[in-house]
C-alpha positions as CSV (number, residue, x, y, z in Angstrom):
1,M,0.0,0.0,0.0
2,R,1.4,3.4,-1.0
3,I,1.5,5.8,2.0
4,P,0.9,9.5,0.9
5,L,3.8,11.8,1.5
6,F,2.3,13.9,4.4
7,P,1.3,10.9,6.6
8,R,4.8,9.4,6.0
9,L,6.4,12.7,7.2
10,T,4.1,12.8,10.2
11,L,5.0,9.3,11.1
12,A,8.7,10.0,10.7
13,L,8.5,13.1,12.9
14,A,6.5,11.2,15.5
15,L,9.2,8.5,15.8
16,A,11.9,11.1,16.1
17,L,10.2,13.4,18.7
18,P,10.1,12.7,22.4
19,C,6.8,11.5,23.8
20,S,5.8,14.8,25.2
21,A,6.2,16.5,21.8
22,V,4.1,13.8,20.1
23,L,1.3,14.3,22.6
24,A,1.3,18.1,21.9
25,A,1.1,17.6,18.1
26,E,-1.9,19.1,16.3
27,R,-4.8,16.8,15.7
28,W,-6.6,16.9,12.3
29,P,-9.9,15.2,11.4
30,D,-8.8,13.0,8.5
31,P,-11.2,11.6,7.6
32,H,-12.9,11.4,11.0
33,W,-12.7,13.3,14.2
34,S,-10.8,11.7,17.0
35,A,-12.7,11.8,20.3
36,A,-11.8,12.0,24.0
37,P,-15.1,12.8,25.7
38,A,-14.8,14.9,28.8
39,S,-15.8,13.3,32.2
40,T,-19.2,14.1,33.6
41,S,-19.1,17.2,35.8
42,A,-21.4,19.7,37.4
43,A,-20.4,22.3,34.8
44,I,-21.4,19.9,31.9
45,T,-24.7,19.2,33.7
46,A,-25.3,23.0,33.9
47,L,-24.5,23.3,30.2
48,E,-27.0,20.6,29.3
49,D,-29.6,22.0,31.6
50,Y,-29.5,25.2,29.5
51,A,-29.0,23.7,26.1
52,F,-31.3,20.7,26.3
53,P,-34.2,21.7,28.7
54,V,-37.5,19.8,28.9
55,R,-39.8,21.8,26.6
56,D,-43.1,21.8,24.8
57,D,-42.1,21.6,21.1
58,E,-45.7,22.3,20.0
59,A,-45.5,25.7,21.7
60,R,-42.2,26.4,20.0
61,K,-41.1,28.4,23.1
62,G,-37.8,28.3,25.0
63,V,-34.4,27.0,24.1
64,R,-34.3,24.1,21.6
65,T,-30.9,22.7,20.7
66,D,-30.7,20.2,17.8
67,A,-26.9,19.7,18.1
68,L,-24.1,20.7,20.4
69,L,-20.6,19.8,19.5
70,V,-17.4,20.9,21.3
71,I,-13.9,20.5,19.7
72,R,-10.8,21.1,21.8
73,D,-7.4,21.1,20.2
74,G,-8.8,19.3,17.1
75,Q,-10.6,16.5,19.1
76,I,-14.2,16.0,20.0
77,I,-14.7,16.3,23.7
78,Y,-18.5,16.7,23.8
79,E,-21.3,15.9,21.4
80,R,-25.1,15.6,21.8
81,Y,-28.0,15.6,19.5
82,A,-31.8,15.9,19.8
83,G,-34.0,14.1,17.3
84,P,-34.6,14.2,14.5
85,T,-31.1,15.7,14.1
86,T,-28.2,13.2,14.3
87,A,-24.4,13.3,13.7
88,T,-25.1,12.5,10.0
89,T,-27.9,15.2,9.5
90,P,-27.0,18.1,7.2
91,H,-28.7,20.9,9.2
92,L,-29.7,24.2,7.7
93,T,-27.1,26.8,8.7
94,W,-29.2,29.8,7.9
95,S,-27.0,32.9,8.0
96,M,-23.9,30.9,9.0
97,S,-23.9,30.4,5.2
98,K,-22.5,34.0,5.0
99,S,-19.4,33.0,6.8
100,L,-19.1,29.9,4.7
101,M,-19.3,31.9,1.5
102,A,-16.7,34.3,2.9
103,S,-14.4,31.3,3.3
104,V,-15.0,30.1,-0.2
105,L,-14.3,33.6,-1.5
106,G,-11.2,33.7,0.7
107,V,-9.8,30.8,-1.4
108,A,-10.5,32.8,-4.6
109,Y,-8.8,35.8,-3.0
110,G,-5.8,33.8,-2.2
111,E,-5.7,32.7,-5.8
112,G,-5.5,36.3,-6.9
113,R,-8.9,36.3,-8.6
114,F,-10.3,39.5,-7.1
115,K,-9.4,42.6,-5.1
116,L,-11.2,44.0,-2.1
117,D,-10.9,47.6,-3.4
118,A,-12.3,46.7,-6.8
119,P,-15.8,47.9,-7.7
120,V,-18.4,45.1,-7.3
121,A,-19.6,46.0,-10.8
122,A,-16.3,44.7,-12.2
123,Y,-17.4,41.2,-11.2
124,Y,-21.2,41.5,-11.2
125,A,-22.7,43.8,-14.0
126,P,-26.1,44.6,-12.3
127,M,-24.1,46.6,-9.7
128,A,-23.2,49.1,-12.4
129,E,-25.9,51.4,-11.0
130,H,-23.8,51.5,-7.8
131,P,-20.2,52.2,-9.1
132,G,-18.9,53.3,-5.7
133,I,-19.6,50.0,-3.9
134,K,-16.5,47.9,-3.6
135,M,-16.1,44.3,-2.7
136,G,-14.8,45.1,0.7
137,H,-17.9,47.1,1.5
138,L,-20.1,44.1,0.8
139,F,-18.0,41.9,3.2
140,N,-18.5,44.5,6.0
141,W,-22.3,44.8,5.3
142,A,-21.5,48.4,4.4
143,S,-22.8,48.8,0.9
144,G,-25.0,51.8,1.8
145,L,-28.0,50.1,0.2
146,A,-31.3,50.8,1.9
147,W,-31.8,47.1,2.9
148,Q,-34.4,46.0,5.5
149,E,-33.4,42.7,7.1
150,G,-36.5,42.3,9.3
151,Y,-38.1,38.8,9.2
152,E,-41.2,37.7,11.0
153,Y,-41.8,41.0,12.8
154,A,-41.9,43.2,9.7
155,P,-42.7,41.0,6.7
156,L,-44.3,43.7,4.5
157,K,-41.3,46.0,4.7
158,S,-38.7,43.2,4.7
159,S,-36.2,43.2,1.9
160,V,-35.0,39.7,2.9
161,V,-38.5,38.2,2.8
162,G,-39.0,39.7,-0.6
163,M,-35.7,38.3,-1.8
164,L,-35.9,34.8,-0.3
165,Y,-39.6,34.0,-0.7
166,T,-41.5,36.3,-3.1
167,R,-40.6,38.6,-6.0
168,G,-36.8,38.3,-5.7
169,R,-36.5,34.5,-5.3
170,T,-35.7,33.6,-8.9
171,D,-32.6,35.9,-9.0
172,M,-31.7,37.1,-5.5
173,A,-28.6,39.0,-6.3
174,A,-30.3,41.0,-9.0
175,F,-33.1,41.8,-6.6
176,A,-30.6,43.0,-4.0
177,A,-28.7,45.1,-6.7
178,Q,-31.9,47.0,-7.5
179,T,-32.1,48.3,-3.9
180,P,-31.6,52.1,-3.8
181,A,-28.8,53.6,-1.8
182,D,-29.4,55.7,1.3
183,A,-25.7,56.1,2.5
184,E,-22.3,56.4,1.1
185,P,-20.5,53.0,0.6
186,G,-18.3,52.1,3.5
187,Q,-19.7,54.7,5.9
188,R,-22.4,52.7,7.7
189,F,-23.0,49.1,8.9
190,R,-26.4,47.6,8.0
191,Y,-26.8,43.9,8.2
192,S,-27.8,42.7,4.8
193,S,-28.5,39.3,3.3
194,G,-28.6,41.2,0.0
195,D,-25.0,42.2,0.3
196,S,-24.1,38.5,0.9
197,N,-26.0,37.3,-2.1
198,I,-24.4,39.9,-4.3
199,L,-21.0,38.4,-3.2
200,A,-22.3,34.9,-4.2
201,A,-23.2,36.2,-7.6
202,A,-19.9,38.0,-8.1
203,L,-18.1,34.7,-7.4
204,K,-19.7,33.3,-10.5
205,N,-17.8,35.7,-12.7
206,I,-14.7,35.6,-10.5
207,V,-14.1,31.9,-11.1
208,G,-16.1,31.4,-14.3
209,V,-19.6,30.0,-14.9
210,K,-18.2,26.5,-15.7
211,A,-16.2,26.2,-12.4
212,Y,-18.8,28.0,-10.3
213,A,-21.2,25.1,-9.6
214,D,-18.4,23.0,-8.0
215,Y,-16.2,25.7,-6.6
216,P,-17.3,25.6,-3.0
217,W,-16.5,21.9,-3.0
218,T,-13.3,22.0,-5.0
219,A,-11.9,25.1,-3.3
220,L,-12.9,24.5,0.3
221,F,-15.1,21.5,1.2
222,E,-13.1,18.7,-0.4
223,P,-9.7,19.9,1.0
224,L,-11.3,20.0,4.5
225,G,-12.8,16.6,4.1
226,I,-16.4,17.9,4.2
227,T,-18.7,15.4,2.6
228,S,-22.2,16.4,3.8
229,A,-22.5,19.9,2.3
230,V,-25.6,20.9,0.3
231,W,-26.0,24.5,-1.0
232,E,-29.2,25.6,-2.6
233,T,-29.2,27.9,-5.6
234,D,-31.8,30.2,-6.9
235,T,-33.3,29.8,-10.4
236,S,-30.5,31.8,-11.9
237,G,-28.0,29.2,-10.6
238,T,-26.5,31.5,-8.0
239,F,-25.8,30.0,-4.5
240,V,-28.0,31.5,-1.8
241,G,-24.9,32.6,0.0
242,S,-26.9,34.4,2.7
243,S,-29.0,31.5,4.0
244,Y,-29.2,28.0,2.4
245,A,-26.1,26.0,3.1
246,Y,-26.6,22.7,5.0
247,M,-24.0,20.4,6.6
248,T,-23.5,18.2,9.7
249,A,-22.2,19.7,12.9
250,R,-19.0,17.8,12.5
251,D,-18.4,19.1,9.0
252,L,-19.2,22.7,10.0
253,A,-16.6,22.4,12.8
254,R,-13.9,21.7,10.2
255,V,-14.4,25.3,8.9
256,G,-14.2,26.5,12.5
257,L,-10.9,24.6,13.0
258,L,-9.6,26.1,9.7
259,M,-10.3,29.6,11.1
260,E,-8.9,28.8,14.5
261,R,-5.6,27.8,12.8
262,R,-5.5,31.0,10.7
263,G,-6.5,29.4,7.4
264,R,-4.1,26.5,7.5
265,W,-5.1,22.9,7.0
266,H,-2.2,20.4,7.6
267,D,0.6,21.9,5.6
268,Q,-1.6,23.8,3.2
269,Q,-2.6,27.5,3.6
270,L,-6.1,27.3,2.2
271,L,-7.0,30.8,3.3
272,P,-4.3,33.5,3.4
273,D,-3.5,34.7,6.9
274,A,-4.3,38.2,5.7
275,W,-7.7,37.1,4.7
276,V,-8.4,35.7,8.2
277,T,-7.2,39.0,9.7
278,F,-9.6,40.8,7.4
279,N,-12.5,38.5,8.5
280,L,-11.7,39.2,12.2
281,T,-11.2,43.0,12.0
282,P,-14.1,45.0,13.4
283,F,-15.7,47.2,10.8
284,A,-14.4,50.7,11.5
285,G,-17.7,52.4,10.8
286,Y,-19.7,50.2,13.1
287,Q,-22.4,51.8,15.2
288,A,-25.0,49.9,17.3
289,D,-27.7,48.5,15.1
290,A,-30.9,46.7,16.2
291,E,-30.6,44.3,13.2
292,K,-27.6,42.4,14.3
293,P,-27.4,39.0,16.0
294,D,-27.4,39.3,19.8
295,G,-25.1,42.4,20.0
296,A,-22.2,40.9,18.1
297,V,-19.7,43.3,16.4
298,P,-19.4,42.8,12.6
299,G,-16.1,41.8,11.0
300,A,-16.1,40.6,7.4
301,Q,-19.1,38.2,7.2
302,W,-18.1,37.0,10.7
303,W,-19.1,38.2,14.2
304,L,-16.7,39.3,16.8
305,N,-16.6,39.6,20.6
306,S,-14.8,43.0,20.3
307,A,-15.7,46.0,22.4
308,A,-18.8,47.7,20.9
309,P,-19.1,51.5,20.6
310,T,-20.7,51.4,24.0
311,G,-17.4,50.0,25.4
312,S,-18.8,46.6,26.4
313,K,-18.2,43.2,24.8
314,P,-21.3,41.5,23.3
315,W,-20.5,38.3,25.1
316,P,-18.9,39.4,28.4
317,D,-18.5,35.8,29.7
318,A,-16.6,34.6,26.6
319,P,-12.9,35.2,25.9
320,D,-12.0,38.4,24.1
321,D,-10.8,36.5,21.0
322,T,-14.1,34.7,20.5
323,F,-15.6,35.0,17.0
324,A,-18.6,33.3,15.4
325,A,-20.7,32.4,12.4
326,L,-24.3,33.1,13.5
327,G,-27.7,32.3,12.0
328,H,-31.4,32.7,12.4
329,W,-33.2,30.8,15.2
330,G,-30.1,30.3,17.3
331,Q,-27.5,28.8,14.9
332,G,-24.0,29.4,16.0
333,M,-20.4,28.2,15.4
334,Y,-18.1,29.8,17.9
335,V,-14.3,29.8,17.7
336,M,-12.0,30.6,20.7
337,P,-8.4,30.5,19.4
338,E,-6.5,30.9,22.6
339,E,-8.5,28.2,24.3
340,K,-8.3,26.0,21.1
341,L,-12.1,25.5,21.2
342,V,-14.6,25.2,18.4
343,V,-18.3,25.0,19.3
344,V,-21.1,24.2,16.9
345,R,-24.7,24.7,18.0
346,Y,-27.7,24.0,15.8
347,G,-31.1,25.0,17.2
348,D,-34.7,26.1,16.5
349,D,-35.3,29.0,18.9
350,R,-38.4,30.9,17.9
351,D,-39.0,33.2,20.8
352,G,-35.6,34.9,21.4
353,S,-35.0,33.1,24.7
354,F,-31.6,31.6,23.6
355,K,-28.6,33.8,24.4
356,H,-25.2,33.3,22.9
357,N,-23.4,34.6,26.0
358,E,-25.2,32.2,28.3
359,L,-24.2,29.2,26.2
360,L,-20.6,30.4,25.9
361,K,-20.4,31.1,29.6
362,R,-21.4,27.5,30.3
363,V,-19.2,26.0,27.6
364,T,-16.1,27.8,28.9
365,A,-16.9,26.7,32.5
366,A,-17.2,23.1,31.3
367,F,-14.3,22.9,28.8
368,G,-12.2,26.1,29.0
369,P,-8.6,26.6,30.2
370,G,-7.8,24.7,33.4
371,V,-10.6,22.2,33.0
372,K,-9.3,18.7,32.9
373,P,-10.3,16.5,29.9
């Protein structure tokens, strides 16, 4: 049997290094995650009491967690599911799709296919009516377009409802591009699924129509070993980059581990380190906005635990370096680089009772620094 080069090098290094160095070596999920479940503790019980309470599903009230997965130093230490979701269920990520699309675009950026300071219209012609909007503005949700992201509570005025479900559903990016501007590009943060879907459409011209249909897989999913991913397109064939990617919790955690390790997967730099820095830099023009998930500070299609304009962190009980992909109804993938933790949480929270900070507080108490495996 022919052993690939990298495993042979890893084996040779393992034989040459002292035992303590081998134990400290990085773990990678190829093809499966290794597991070392944490021992039962009062802190884990407290976490489960919050994440998996007894509830009335018919009433759709209270916290409902479908999956909770905790990775520490590349190894599964906690995993629990609530039916019908299982370890093999590709769960809807909702707006975590935005962070996934940012990672796909990050690969294209590393290949030199586009520039952040280039006009979006250079890659997506319908944006010609907005010549001042650049690619970087879209990543920061700072296009200046008069987008309305309200969902259930303001459906008649909602741009996103119109895009996903009614008049814009056949060509979502074109619908978003027709939105008039009400601010200068780059001057104001406004959370916008429209901005994200314009990025998904721009990718089609960035990589070419022929390569586009497979590009998320060839560029990102396959190198990471992700096998469960499903990504819906609209009628025009554009990925719904704002909302409609599906994958298992374990596969989503691979993207989290990639980000925790600054875009590196084994010996390959899939995402440029500079790209990860861009993702995790707070938008300079950010001001408090009601239409943002649970107080988080926007980076570039990722959410940060940075000090808000008020001076307080959005998740005060989580480490300062925590960042996340977040989605509707309580979806969350949280990355804590210094603690070497990646947490994936799928849910279906309809009444706003779930709080990211409360989950993170209990996760760090159960699995954070100083907690024995």
